[in-house]
C-alpha positions as CSV (number, residue, x, y, z in Angstrom):
1,X,-81.4,64.3,32.3
2,X,-82.0,60.6,32.4
3,X,-83.7,58.4,35.0
4,X,-80.8,56.0,35.8
5,X,-77.0,55.6,36.1
6,X,-75.5,54.8,32.7
7,X,-72.5,52.5,32.2
8,X,-70.3,55.5,31.3
9,X,-71.4,57.4,34.5
10,X,-70.8,54.3,36.6
11,X,-67.2,54.1,35.2
12,X,-66.5,57.7,36.2
13,X,-68.0,57.1,39.7
14,X,-65.9,54.0,40.2
15,X,-62.7,55.8,39.3
16,X,-63.3,58.9,41.3
17,X,-61.1,59.6,44.3
18,X,-63.5,62.3,45.6
19,X,-67.2,63.1,45.4
20,X,-69.4,65.8,46.8
21,X,-72.9,65.4,48.5
22,X,-75.3,68.2,49.0
23,X,-78.5,68.0,51.1
24,X,-81.0,70.4,52.7
25,X,-83.5,70.1,55.6
26,X,-86.9,70.5,54.1
27,X,-88.4,71.6,57.4
28,X,-86.0,74.4,58.2
29,X,-87.7,76.9,55.9
30,X,-85.4,79.9,55.3
31,X,-83.5,78.6,52.2
32,X,-84.3,78.2,48.5
33,X,-87.8,76.8,47.8
34,X,-88.6,76.9,51.6
35,X,-85.9,74.4,52.5
36,X,-83.1,75.0,54.9
37,X,-79.5,76.0,54.0
38,X,-77.8,73.5,51.7
39,X,-75.0,71.5,53.3
40,X,-72.2,70.5,50.9
41,X,-69.6,67.9,51.9
42,X,-66.6,66.6,50.1
43,X,-66.0,62.8,50.6
44,X,-62.9,60.9,49.7
45,X,-62.0,58.6,52.5
46,X,-64.4,55.9,51.1
47,X,-65.3,55.1,47.6
48,X,-68.8,55.7,46.2
49,X,-70.2,52.3,45.4
50,X,-72.5,51.8,42.4
51,X,-75.0,49.1,43.5
52,X,-77.2,49.2,40.4
53,X,-78.6,51.8,38.0
54,X,-80.7,53.4,40.7
55,X,-78.7,53.0,43.9
56,X,-75.3,54.2,45.2
57,X,-73.9,53.9,48.7
58,X,-70.8,55.0,50.7
59,X,-69.2,54.1,54.0
60,X,-69.5,57.3,56.1
61,X,-67.0,58.2,58.8
62,X,-67.2,60.4,61.8
63,X,-65.3,63.6,62.0
64,X,-67.6,66.4,61.0
65,X,-71.3,67.2,61.3
66,X,-73.8,64.6,60.4
67,X,-76.0,66.8,58.2
68,X,-76.6,64.4,55.3
69,X,-78.1,61.8,57.7
70,X,-80.2,64.5,59.5
71,X,-81.5,66.0,56.3
72,X,-82.2,62.6,54.9
73,X,-84.2,61.6,58.0
74,X,-86.2,64.8,57.6
75,X,-87.1,63.8,54.0
76,X,-84.7,66.2,52.1
77,X,-83.4,65.6,48.7
78,X,-79.7,65.0,48.0
79,X,-77.4,65.7,45.0
80,X,-74.1,63.8,44.5
81,X,-71.5,65.3,42.2
82,X,-68.6,63.3,40.8
83,X,-66.0,64.9,38.6
84,X,-62.9,63.7,36.9
85,X,-59.7,65.7,37.6
86,X,-57.7,64.1,34.9
87,X,-57.4,64.9,31.1
88,X,-60.8,63.3,30.4
89,X,-63.1,66.0,31.7
90,X,-66.6,65.0,32.9
91,X,-69.1,65.7,35.6
92,X,-71.9,63.4,36.8
93,X,-74.7,64.6,39.0
94,X,-77.0,62.1,40.7
95,X,-80.3,63.3,42.2
96,X,-82.3,61.4,44.7
97,X,-83.1,60.6,48.4
98,X,-80.7,59.2,51.0
99,X,-81.0,57.2,54.1
100,X,-78.4,56.5,56.8
101,X,-78.1,53.1,58.4
102,X,-75.7,50.8,60.2
103,X,-73.2,49.0,58.0
104,X,-74.7,45.6,58.9
105,X,-78.2,46.6,57.7
106,X,-77.0,48.2,54.5
107,X,-76.4,47.2,50.9
108,X,-72.7,47.3,51.8
109,X,-73.0,44.7,54.6
110,X,-71.2,41.9,52.5
111,X,-68.3,44.3,52.1
112,X,-68.0,45.2,55.8
113,X,-64.8,43.3,56.5
114,X,-63.0,44.8,53.5
115,X,-64.2,48.3,54.2
116,X,-63.1,48.1,57.9
117,X,-59.7,46.8,56.9
118,X,-58.8,50.1,55.0
119,X,-56.8,52.5,57.2
120,X,-59.2,55.4,57.5
121,X,-58.6,58.7,59.3
122,X,-61.7,58.4,61.5
123,X,-64.0,55.7,62.8
124,X,-67.0,54.5,60.8
125,X,-70.3,56.2,61.5
126,X,-72.8,54.6,59.1
127,X,-73.6,53.9,55.5
128,X,-75.4,56.4,53.3
129,X,-77.6,54.7,50.7
130,X,-79.0,56.9,47.9
131,X,-81.8,56.0,45.6
132,X,-81.2,57.8,42.4
133,X,-84.1,59.3,40.5
134,X,-82.3,61.3,37.8
135,X,-78.8,61.8,36.5
136,X,-77.1,64.4,34.5
137,X,-73.7,64.5,32.8
138,X,-71.8,67.6,31.7
139,X,-68.5,68.2,30.1
140,X,-66.3,69.4,33.0
141,X,-64.4,71.8,30.8
142,X,-63.9,74.3,33.7
143,X,-62.6,71.7,36.2
144,X,-58.8,72.0,36.6
145,X,-56.6,69.0,36.2
146,X,-55.2,67.7,39.5
147,X,-53.0,64.8,40.4
148,X,-53.9,62.5,43.3
149,X,-51.2,62.2,45.9
150,X,-52.7,60.2,48.8
151,X,-55.5,60.0,51.3
152,X,-55.1,61.9,54.6
153,X,-54.1,60.1,57.8
154,X,-55.2,60.9,61.4
155,X,-52.4,63.4,61.8
156,X,-53.5,65.3,58.8
157,X,-57.1,65.9,59.9
158,X,-58.2,69.5,59.6
159,X,-58.7,70.4,63.2
160,X,-57.1,73.9,62.7
161,X,-60.4,75.3,61.4
162,X,-62.8,73.7,63.9
């Protein structure tokens, strides 16, 4: 593990079409190490932005629960995982703390117009900013190779399982 985002990790993050964020409520008490159950969410409608070697952020959209924001407000840790799905296998994990905030108050405020111009499946909710304490890279050997087709539109939202 290292204490910052490397240039190689930043390249993988910038090129990823999907990432995953995991968080837990530290006050819930019945999960591992006394924390609540871990919430794991795939994200792909908005890119993960590398701000600097210790900060990342993403434009968060409505549509499912808001567990990352709730867990972050309660002081819980987060883990972000980015993996390549092409021939060049790699996995990057980013460990830290997050906070949710309105776009205008976030590190992405100067990108607000561009972010809002992208056709997204749901309306914006907030920006999640993550201060990264540690990172880890692994080989990704077990990750299958997938080909990106396109982002979902409003008609393709997964309401069937709600």
